[in-house]
Structure formats: structure tokens, C-alpha cells
MIFIRO-718914 format. One line per field, with one value per residue: residue number from 0; x, z, y of N, C-alpha, C, CB in turn; residue in one letter. Coordinates in nm, 4 decimals, padded with zeros to 6 digits. Glycine has a CB too. Example, Ala and Ser with C-alpha at 12.3 -4.5 7.8 and 13.67 -1.06 7.14 Angstrom:
<nodes>
num = [0 | 1];
nu = [01.3190 | 01.2850];
nw = [00.7800 | 00.7080];
nv = [-00.5690 | -00.2250];
cau = [01.2300 | 01.3670];
caw = [00.7800 | 00.7140];
cav = [-00.4500 | -00.1060];
cu = [01.3200 | 01.2900];
cw = [00.7800 | 00.7870];
cv = [-00.3300 | 00.0030];
cbu = [01.1308 | 01.4084];
cbw = [00.9046 | 00.5725];
cbv = [-00.4473 | -00.0598];
residuo = [A | S];
</nodes>
This chain:
<nodes>
num = [0 | 1 | 2 | 3 | 4 | 5 | 6 | 7 | 8 | 9 | 10 | 11 | 12 | 13 | 14 | 15 | 16 | 17 | 18 | 19 | 20 | 21 | 22 | 23 | 24 | 25 | 26 | 27 | 28 | 29 | 30 | 31 | 32 | 33 | 34 | 35 | 36 | 37 | 38 | 39 | 40 | 41 | 42 | 43 | 44 | 45 | 46 | 47 | 48 | 49 | 50 | 51 | 52 | 53 | 54 | 55 | 56 | 57 | 58 | 59 | 60 | 61 | 62 | 63 | 64 | 65 | 66 | 67 | 68 | 69 | 70 | 71 | 72 | 73 | 74 | 75 | 76 | 77 | 78 | 79 | 80 | 81 | 82 | 83 | 84 | 85 | 86 | 87 | 88 | 89 | 90 | 91 | 92 | 93 | 94 | 95 | 96 | 97 | 98 | 99 | 100 | 101 | 102 | 103 | 104 | 105 | 106 | 107 | 108 | 109 | 110 | 111 | 112 | 113 | 114];
nu = [01.3097 | 01.0187 | 00.8530 | 00.5815 | 00.5652 | 00.5561 | 00.3316 | 00.2748 | 00.3190 | 00.2272 | 00.1629 | 00.3310 | 00.5318 | 00.4822 | 00.4285 | 00.1691 | -00.1290 | -00.2573 | -00.5567 | -00.8198 | -01.0855 | -01.2637 | -01.2252 | -01.3247 | -01.4573 | -01.2949 | -01.1993 | -00.8793 | -00.5426 | -00.2205 | 00.1017 | 00.4066 | 00.7518 | 01.0478 | 01.3866 | 01.5749 | 01.8995 | 02.1149 | 02.3584 | 02.4696 | 02.4657 | 02.2688 | 02.0538 | 02.0329 | 01.9632 | 01.7113 | 01.5695 | 01.5665 | 01.4138 | 01.5537 | 01.5909 | 01.5785 | 01.3761 | 01.1529 | 00.9474 | 01.0802 | 00.9818 | 00.6991 | 00.6726 | 00.7697 | 00.5749 | 00.3409 | 00.4304 | 00.4541 | 00.1838 | 00.0788 | 00.2218 | 00.1174 | -00.1432 | -00.1049 | 00.0050 | -00.0673 | -00.0214 | 00.2466 | 00.3847 | 00.4271 | 00.1740 | 00.0266 | -00.2949 | -00.5406 | -00.6779 | -00.9164 | -00.8229 | -00.8846 | -00.7737 | -00.4691 | -00.2063 | 00.0716 | 00.3516 | 00.6133 | 00.9125 | 01.1565 | 01.4712 | 01.7709 | 01.9791 | 01.8656 | 01.5634 | 01.2595 | 01.0147 | 00.6823 | 00.4163 | 00.0701 | -00.1753 | -00.5126 | -00.7872 | -01.0965 | -01.1387 | -01.0607 | -00.8022 | -00.4825 | -00.3054 | -00.0315 | 00.1696 | 00.1021 | 00.1406];
nw = [15.2337 | 15.4306 | 15.7481 | 15.6862 | 15.4450 | 15.4758 | 15.5041 | 15.7248 | 15.9598 | 16.2069 | 16.2452 | 16.4478 | 16.4259 | 16.5263 | 16.4999 | 16.2971 | 16.1883 | 15.8636 | 15.7950 | 15.6426 | 15.6262 | 15.4884 | 15.2256 | 14.9027 | 14.8354 | 14.6158 | 14.3266 | 14.3445 | 14.2501 | 14.2549 | 14.1187 | 14.1497 | 14.0848 | 14.0785 | 14.1011 | 14.1928 | 14.2204 | 14.1732 | 14.2098 | 13.9590 | 14.0663 | 14.2728 | 14.1071 | 13.9653 | 14.1754 | 14.2469 | 14.0056 | 13.9738 | 14.1796 | 14.4078 | 14.6641 | 15.0016 | 15.1670 | 15.0137 | 14.7300 | 14.6151 | 14.4690 | 14.4905 | 14.7649 | 14.8079 | 14.6700 | 14.8265 | 15.0702 | 14.9860 | 14.9329 | 15.1876 | 15.3238 | 15.1991 | 15.2922 | 15.5611 | 15.5868 | 15.7237 | 15.9845 | 15.9880 | 15.8935 | 16.0261 | 16.0611 | 15.8348 | 15.6883 | 15.7813 | 15.5260 | 15.3016 | 15.0952 | 14.7659 | 14.5684 | 14.4986 | 14.3061 | 14.2323 | 14.0391 | 13.9591 | 13.8074 | 13.7069 | 13.5913 | 13.3838 | 13.5487 | 13.7907 | 13.9691 | 13.8608 | 13.9958 | 14.0246 | 14.1554 | 14.1883 | 14.3482 | 14.4520 | 14.5576 | 14.6920 | 14.8270 | 15.0598 | 15.0458 | 14.8886 | 14.7610 | 14.7566 | 14.9441 | 15.0222 | 14.7840];
nv = [-13.4639 | -13.4390 | -13.5033 | -13.5199 | -13.6461 | -13.9114 | -14.1817 | -14.3351 | -14.2016 | -13.9640 | -13.6043 | -13.5400 | -13.7198 | -13.9728 | -14.3193 | -14.4562 | -14.6300 | -14.6215 | -14.4555 | -14.6069 | -14.6011 | -14.4313 | -14.4872 | -14.6164 | -14.9431 | -15.1427 | -15.3455 | -15.4834 | -15.5457 | -15.6888 | -15.7541 | -15.9168 | -15.9925 | -16.1945 | -16.3272 | -16.6151 | -16.7096 | -16.9896 | -17.2594 | -17.5009 | -17.7524 | -17.7336 | -17.6762 | -17.9184 | -18.0957 | -17.9924 | -18.0135 | -18.2892 | -18.3669 | -18.4217 | -18.3248 | -18.3861 | -18.2926 | -18.2666 | -18.1621 | -17.8828 | -17.6624 | -17.6767 | -17.6633 | -17.4046 | -17.2619 | -17.3125 | -17.1975 | -16.9317 | -16.8601 | -16.8998 | -16.6992 | -16.4680 | -16.4763 | -16.4278 | -16.1784 | -15.9352 | -16.0100 | -16.0467 | -15.8232 | -15.5111 | -15.2642 | -15.3231 | -15.3611 | -15.5990 | -15.7877 | -15.9242 | -16.1740 | -16.2561 | -16.4041 | -16.5786 | -16.6245 | -16.8075 | -16.8318 | -17.0377 | -17.0997 | -17.3246 | -17.2482 | -17.2269 | -17.1111 | -17.0738 | -16.9895 | -16.8454 | -16.6376 | -16.5397 | -16.3590 | -16.3027 | -16.1244 | -16.0798 | -15.8706 | -15.7463 | -15.4698 | -15.1995 | -15.1198 | -15.1810 | -15.4824 | -15.4949 | -15.5475 | -15.8072 | -15.9483];
cau = [01.1789 | 00.9775 | 00.7736 | 00.4478 | 00.5770 | 00.5426 | 00.1933 | 00.2557 | 00.3581 | 00.1388 | 00.2310 | 00.4321 | 00.6316 | 00.4467 | 00.3818 | 00.0233 | -00.1862 | -00.3284 | -00.7053 | -00.8774 | -01.2311 | -01.3412 | -01.1971 | -01.4218 | -01.4217 | -01.2751 | -01.1125 | -00.7403 | -00.4553 | -00.0788 | 00.1896 | 00.5481 | 00.8341 | 01.1863 | 01.4677 | 01.6720 | 02.0057 | 02.1897 | 02.4546 | 02.4243 | 02.4448 | 02.1381 | 01.9584 | 02.0213 | 01.8900 | 01.5718 | 01.5057 | 01.5481 | 01.3391 | 01.6540 | 01.5964 | 01.5156 | 01.2602 | 01.0383 | 00.9432 | 01.1140 | 00.8953 | 00.5670 | 00.6826 | 00.7828 | 00.4421 | 00.2561 | 00.4807 | 00.4197 | 00.0410 | 00.0610 | 00.2766 | 00.0240 | -00.2587 | -00.0661 | 00.0829 | -00.0968 | 00.0364 | 00.3925 | 00.4376 | 00.3617 | 00.0911 | -00.0529 | -00.4324 | -00.5875 | -00.7718 | -00.9662 | -00.7643 | -00.9776 | -00.6942 | -00.3231 | -00.1487 | 00.2179 | 00.4129 | 00.7536 | 00.9724 | 01.3012 | 01.5421 | 01.9119 | 02.0639 | 01.7860 | 01.4169 | 01.1874 | 00.8965 | 00.5862 | 00.2954 | -00.0369 | -00.2748 | -00.6300 | -00.8841 | -01.2001 | -01.1248 | -01.0346 | -00.6561 | -00.4241 | -00.2430 | 00.1116 | 00.2516 | 00.0658 | 00.2069];
caw = [15.2686 | 15.5644 | 15.8109 | 15.6251 | 15.3227 | 15.5136 | 15.5357 | 15.8502 | 16.0762 | 16.2231 | 16.2380 | 16.5565 | 16.3982 | 16.5886 | 16.4082 | 16.2962 | 16.0805 | 15.7720 | 15.8052 | 15.5107 | 15.6451 | 15.3894 | 15.0868 | 14.8356 | 14.8139 | 14.4722 | 14.2903 | 14.3465 | 14.2112 | 14.2486 | 14.0702 | 14.1739 | 14.0316 | 14.1173 | 14.0638 | 14.2833 | 14.1456 | 14.2442 | 14.1379 | 13.8757 | 14.1600 | 14.3296 | 13.9958 | 13.9415 | 14.2857 | 14.2391 | 13.8861 | 13.9889 | 14.3047 | 14.4945 | 14.7974 | 15.0944 | 15.2335 | 14.9222 | 14.6080 | 14.6543 | 14.3985 | 14.5471 | 14.9030 | 14.7961 | 14.6275 | 14.9449 | 15.1633 | 14.9320 | 14.9552 | 15.3318 | 15.3592 | 15.1526 | 15.3786 | 15.6945 | 15.5749 | 15.8275 | 16.1095 | 15.9761 | 15.8593 | 16.1039 | 16.0018 | 15.7197 | 15.7233 | 15.7481 | 15.4185 | 15.2473 | 14.9674 | 14.6845 | 14.4792 | 14.5088 | 14.2061 | 14.2432 | 13.9292 | 13.9841 | 13.6930 | 13.7153 | 13.4729 | 13.3806 | 13.6573 | 13.9096 | 13.9666 | 13.8486 | 14.0784 | 14.0025 | 14.2362 | 14.1675 | 14.4522 | 14.4265 | 14.6651 | 14.6712 | 14.9613 | 15.0677 | 15.0325 | 14.7928 | 14.8030 | 14.7158 | 15.0470 | 15.0186 | 14.6673];
cav = [-13.5183 | -13.4048 | -13.6099 | -13.5309 | -13.7248 | -14.0536 | -14.2067 | -14.4094 | -14.1217 | -13.8477 | -13.4753 | -13.5391 | -13.8243 | -14.0973 | -14.4254 | -14.4791 | -14.7083 | -14.5339 | -14.4704 | -14.6371 | -14.6169 | -14.3538 | -14.5287 | -14.7027 | -15.0831 | -15.1640 | -15.4561 | -15.4470 | -15.6523 | -15.6542 | -15.8607 | -15.8958 | -16.1016 | -16.1916 | -16.4449 | -16.6678 | -16.7790 | -17.0910 | -17.3363 | -17.6114 | -17.8652 | -17.7127 | -17.6882 | -18.0632 | -18.1535 | -17.9500 | -18.0703 | -18.4343 | -18.3872 | -18.4847 | -18.2615 | -18.4801 | -18.2342 | -18.2753 | -18.0842 | -17.7455 | -17.5637 | -17.6786 | -17.6122 | -17.2603 | -17.2109 | -17.3149 | -17.0980 | -16.7998 | -16.8382 | -16.8803 | -16.5687 | -16.3690 | -16.4800 | -16.3858 | -16.0558 | -15.8367 | -16.0595 | -16.0532 | -15.6935 | -15.4084 | -15.1570 | -15.3725 | -15.3877 | -15.7332 | -15.7785 | -16.0527 | -16.2074 | -16.3370 | -16.4939 | -16.5697 | -16.7159 | -16.8050 | -16.9066 | -17.0645 | -17.1743 | -17.3633 | -17.2055 | -17.2728 | -17.0606 | -17.0457 | -17.0007 | -16.7192 | -16.6398 | -16.4333 | -16.3766 | -16.2082 | -16.1314 | -15.9948 | -15.8507 | -15.6462 | -15.4094 | -15.0535 | -15.1017 | -15.2726 | -15.6072 | -15.4912 | -15.6166 | -15.9506 | -16.0049];
cu = [01.1435 | 00.8828 | 00.6347 | 00.4472 | 00.5539 | 00.3986 | 00.1718 | 00.3113 | 00.2608 | 00.2240 | 00.3416 | 00.5421 | 00.6025 | 00.3941 | 00.2301 | -00.0133 | -00.2642 | -00.4778 | -00.7583 | -01.0277 | -01.3181 | -01.3129 | -01.3075 | -01.3671 | -01.4105 | -01.1966 | -00.9704 | -00.6547 | -00.3109 | -00.0021 | 00.3323 | 00.6253 | 00.9809 | 01.2563 | 01.5557 | 01.7722 | 02.0743 | 02.2780 | 02.3919 | 02.3895 | 02.3038 | 02.0297 | 01.9322 | 01.9404 | 01.7416 | 01.5025 | 01.4849 | 01.4677 | 01.4301 | 01.6736 | 01.5161 | 01.3904 | 01.1346 | 01.0564 | 00.9631 | 01.0197 | 00.7550 | 00.5670 | 00.6938 | 00.6490 | 00.3496 | 00.3004 | 00.4454 | 00.2738 | 00.0163 | 00.1066 | 00.1792 | -00.0970 | -00.2279 | 00.0082 | 00.0597 | -00.0458 | 00.1873 | 00.4570 | 00.3616 | 00.2904 | 00.0172 | -00.1944 | -00.4637 | -00.6958 | -00.8076 | -00.9034 | -00.8588 | -00.9025 | -00.5455 | -00.2691 | 00.0023 | 00.2725 | 00.5609 | 00.8070 | 01.1189 | 01.3658 | 01.6908 | 01.9929 | 01.9891 | 01.6371 | 01.3631 | 01.0537 | 00.8113 | 00.4631 | 00.1953 | -00.1418 | -00.3879 | -00.7137 | -00.9918 | -01.2128 | -01.0964 | -00.8844 | -00.6005 | -00.3568 | -00.0971 | 00.1951 | 00.2232 | 00.1356 | 00.3567];
cw = [15.4114 | 15.6199 | 15.7516 | 15.4964 | 15.3500 | 15.5593 | 15.6733 | 15.9729 | 16.0843 | 16.2199 | 16.3429 | 16.5354 | 16.4664 | 16.4823 | 16.4148 | 16.1782 | 15.9955 | 15.7846 | 15.6668 | 15.5143 | 15.5424 | 15.2452 | 15.0341 | 14.8277 | 14.6630 | 14.4515 | 14.2827 | 14.3142 | 14.2073 | 14.2042 | 14.0985 | 14.1128 | 14.0801 | 14.0733 | 14.1795 | 14.2061 | 14.2326 | 14.1512 | 14.0533 | 13.9641 | 14.2256 | 14.2268 | 13.9698 | 14.0499 | 14.2782 | 14.1205 | 13.8910 | 14.1137 | 14.4049 | 14.6315 | 14.8929 | 15.1626 | 15.1408 | 14.8003 | 14.6416 | 14.5933 | 14.4616 | 14.6906 | 14.9031 | 14.7575 | 14.7499 | 15.0478 | 15.1150 | 14.9584 | 15.1028 | 15.3773 | 15.3180 | 15.2446 | 15.5177 | 15.6950 | 15.6895 | 15.9670 | 16.1085 | 15.9553 | 15.9375 | 16.0162 | 15.8754 | 15.7705 | 15.6957 | 15.6385 | 15.3705 | 15.1072 | 14.8871 | 14.5901 | 14.5037 | 14.4136 | 14.2045 | 14.1280 | 13.9546 | 13.8712 | 13.7198 | 13.5814 | 13.4845 | 13.5040 | 13.7841 | 13.8938 | 13.9487 | 13.9211 | 14.0440 | 14.0850 | 14.2033 | 14.2767 | 14.4218 | 14.5530 | 14.6142 | 14.8104 | 14.9475 | 15.0505 | 14.9444 | 14.8526 | 14.7614 | 14.8152 | 15.0467 | 14.9009 | 14.6970];
cv = [-13.4746 | -13.5130 | -13.6244 | -13.6107 | -13.8718 | -14.0803 | -14.2694 | -14.3347 | -14.0035 | -13.7211 | -13.4613 | -13.6405 | -13.9555 | -14.1935 | -14.4412 | -14.5695 | -14.6109 | -14.5625 | -14.4895 | -14.6412 | -14.5378 | -14.3900 | -14.6193 | -14.8460 | -15.1000 | -15.2917 | -15.4063 | -15.5695 | -15.6043 | -15.7783 | -15.8226 | -16.0135 | -16.0855 | -16.3200 | -16.4854 | -16.7467 | -16.8794 | -17.1723 | -17.4460 | -17.7307 | -17.8536 | -17.7281 | -17.8413 | -18.1319 | -18.1175 | -18.0159 | -18.2202 | -18.4695 | -18.4576 | -18.4236 | -18.3467 | -18.4264 | -18.2329 | -18.1835 | -17.9351 | -17.6447 | -17.5632 | -17.6374 | -17.4581 | -17.2012 | -17.2048 | -17.2087 | -16.9586 | -16.7682 | -16.8192 | -16.7454 | -16.4538 | -16.3593 | -16.4254 | -16.2512 | -15.9572 | -15.8784 | -16.0514 | -15.9137 | -15.5830 | -15.3053 | -15.1984 | -15.4006 | -15.5351 | -15.7221 | -15.9163 | -16.0741 | -16.2958 | -16.4327 | -16.4693 | -16.6723 | -16.7002 | -16.8943 | -16.9167 | -17.1498 | -17.1993 | -17.3271 | -17.2518 | -17.2337 | -17.0298 | -17.0691 | -16.8593 | -16.7378 | -16.5158 | -16.4598 | -16.2670 | -16.2313 | -16.0339 | -15.9827 | -15.7577 | -15.5806 | -15.2590 | -15.0209 | -15.2089 | -15.3957 | -15.6105 | -15.5674 | -15.7699 | -16.0178 | -16.0164];
cbu = [01.1780 | 00.9099 | 00.7615 | 00.3924 | 00.7134 | 00.6448 | 00.1349 | 00.3225 | 00.5094 | 00.0566 | 00.1303 | 00.3659 | 00.7669 | 00.3430 | 00.4498 | -00.0551 | -00.2763 | -00.2792 | -00.7743 | -00.8251 | -01.2675 | -01.3145 | -01.0609 | -01.4544 | -01.5285 | -01.2019 | -01.1555 | -00.7021 | -00.4971 | -00.0263 | 00.1692 | 00.5775 | 00.8274 | 01.1989 | 01.5543 | 01.6076 | 02.1080 | 02.0959 | 02.5512 | 02.5323 | 02.5585 | 02.1300 | 02.0159 | 02.1596 | 01.9492 | 01.5624 | 01.5867 | 01.6835 | 01.2080 | 01.7815 | 01.5413 | 01.6139 | 01.2943 | 00.9082 | 00.8087 | 01.2561 | 00.8855 | 00.5071 | 00.8061 | 00.8911 | 00.3789 | 00.2585 | 00.6319 | 00.4487 | -00.0432 | 00.1343 | 00.4155 | -00.0194 | -00.3105 | 00.0202 | 00.0509 | -00.2464 | -00.0068 | 00.4301 | 00.4275 | 00.4622 | 00.1772 | 00.0120 | -00.5279 | -00.6434 | -00.7170 | -01.1266 | -00.6297 | -01.0702 | -00.7293 | -00.2705 | -00.2076 | 00.2675 | 00.3853 | 00.7743 | 00.9557 | 01.3201 | 01.5311 | 01.9805 | 02.1347 | 01.8077 | 01.3594 | 01.1668 | 00.9347 | 00.5504 | 00.3290 | -00.0983 | -00.2124 | -00.7159 | -00.8168 | -01.3414 | -01.0098 | -01.0848 | -00.5856 | -00.3267 | -00.3175 | 00.1637 | 00.2215 | -00.0896 | 00.1812];
cbw = [15.2558 | 15.5656 | 15.9584 | 15.5978 | 15.2592 | 15.6275 | 15.4318 | 15.8393 | 16.0656 | 16.3570 | 16.2548 | 16.6900 | 16.4396 | 16.6997 | 16.4421 | 16.2876 | 16.1333 | 15.6250 | 15.8739 | 15.4590 | 15.7866 | 15.4077 | 15.0780 | 14.6933 | 14.8776 | 14.4069 | 14.1571 | 14.4824 | 14.0772 | 14.3869 | 13.9191 | 14.3271 | 13.8743 | 14.2678 | 13.9387 | 14.3902 | 14.0904 | 14.3181 | 14.2325 | 13.7716 | 14.2719 | 14.3926 | 13.8633 | 13.9331 | 14.4177 | 14.2281 | 13.7668 | 13.9942 | 14.2801 | 14.4267 | 14.7947 | 15.1984 | 15.2795 | 14.9965 | 14.5334 | 14.6142 | 14.2437 | 14.5333 | 14.9758 | 14.6933 | 14.5144 | 15.0083 | 15.1809 | 14.7813 | 14.9008 | 15.4084 | 15.2908 | 15.0118 | 15.3886 | 15.7579 | 15.4450 | 15.8332 | 16.1349 | 15.8594 | 15.7060 | 16.1922 | 15.9701 | 15.6545 | 15.6447 | 15.8763 | 15.3061 | 15.2388 | 14.9869 | 14.6021 | 14.3261 | 14.6562 | 14.0644 | 14.3885 | 13.7921 | 14.1207 | 13.5586 | 13.7475 | 13.4555 | 13.2581 | 13.6133 | 13.9503 | 14.0991 | 13.6964 | 14.2305 | 13.8542 | 14.3874 | 14.0244 | 14.5889 | 14.3104 | 14.7937 | 14.6164 | 15.0428 | 15.2044 | 15.1698 | 14.7121 | 14.7445 | 14.7041 | 15.1903 | 15.0076 | 14.5400];
cbv = [-13.6744 | -13.2663 | -13.5844 | -13.3939 | -13.7046 | -14.0917 | -14.2939 | -14.5461 | -14.0724 | -13.8565 | -13.3634 | -13.5659 | -13.7777 | -14.0749 | -14.5599 | -14.3431 | -14.8262 | -14.5535 | -14.3454 | -14.7687 | -14.5719 | -14.2087 | -14.6011 | -14.6484 | -15.1834 | -15.0438 | -15.5197 | -15.3872 | -15.7080 | -15.6012 | -15.8870 | -15.8817 | -16.1035 | -16.1718 | -16.4161 | -16.7515 | -16.6803 | -17.1818 | -17.3944 | -17.6499 | -17.8666 | -17.5783 | -17.6149 | -18.1269 | -18.1072 | -17.7970 | -18.0380 | -18.5040 | -18.4707 | -18.4834 | -18.1140 | -18.5199 | -18.0904 | -18.2389 | -18.1072 | -17.7124 | -17.5973 | -17.8124 | -17.6755 | -17.2224 | -17.3027 | -17.4551 | -17.1119 | -16.7931 | -16.9555 | -16.9851 | -16.5497 | -16.4009 | -16.6209 | -16.4924 | -15.9891 | -15.8131 | -16.2022 | -16.1456 | -15.6706 | -15.3401 | -15.0381 | -15.5038 | -15.2946 | -15.8065 | -15.6949 | -16.0536 | -16.2764 | -16.2444 | -16.4694 | -16.5934 | -16.6887 | -16.8568 | -16.8398 | -17.1337 | -17.0961 | -17.5209 | -17.0488 | -17.2171 | -16.9387 | -16.9065 | -17.0690 | -16.6775 | -16.6434 | -16.4207 | -16.3754 | -16.2229 | -16.1019 | -16.0520 | -15.7934 | -15.7104 | -15.4797 | -14.9979 | -15.1041 | -15.2001 | -15.7271 | -15.3451 | -15.5561 | -15.9693 | -15.9175];
residuo = [M | N | K | N | D | F | T | H | F | D | D | E | G | K | T | K | M | V | D | I | S | N | R | Q | I | T | D | R | K | A | T | V | S | G | R | V | Y | F | S | K | E | V | H | N | L | I | S | S | N | G | I | T | K | G | N | V | I | E | I | A | R | I | A | S | I | M | G | A | K | K | T | S | E | L | I | P | L | C | H | P | I | S | I | S | D | C | D | V | D | I | K | L | E | N | D | G | I | S | I | S | A | T | V | K | T | N | D | R | T | G | V | E | M | E | A];
</nodes>
């Protein structure tokens, strides 16, 4: 791989933000998913709402949405964009939690990082 294969570096290897000013504004959507595994003891605490800090699933959902909204402040070189929707699905399963997030925008760049 050479330095020209990376979008966030110029020809001299200096870090840069990608110029999106000439891109068309289009509807964009990204979906990601993952799993968090934990013990039966933790599963029982979450399923019985026995965590003293509150409902773990709803706290995680709110934190996910907040993270999506603040992505450009948290991850260097991300463009600040207007998010039109952020849907976070969290399901308690036998051995953990499955998480899926879909983020939408109508902008010049995608929402992969926000998702």
C-alpha cells in the first residue's frame, strides 16, 4: 500500500480532512451490529432490572444515540453532519446482548462512523 491509498493523508503524508464540498447531497444510511457476551449472573441482573444504576438496555440505547450525535467531536477527521434518524435495537439473549444501530442522513458524506 502506498500513501495515496489513504484518503486522510495528502501527497506528502500529512493528515487532512477529506474535501466533500463537490459531492452531491443524497440520502445515506448505515447499519452496524455486534454482540456483547456475559455470564449468566450478569444476564440475570439485567433481565430482572437488578443493576443499581438503572435499566442497562435503555441506558445503552441513550448512550448509543448520544454517541452518534457527537461522532465528529469524538473521532478525529469525521465531518459534522446532520443525522435525520438513529435507531438502536438492543436484545437480551441467553449469553449476552445483540446490538444493531441504523443511522440516516441527507448529506454529502455517509454515516458509517455514526452508526
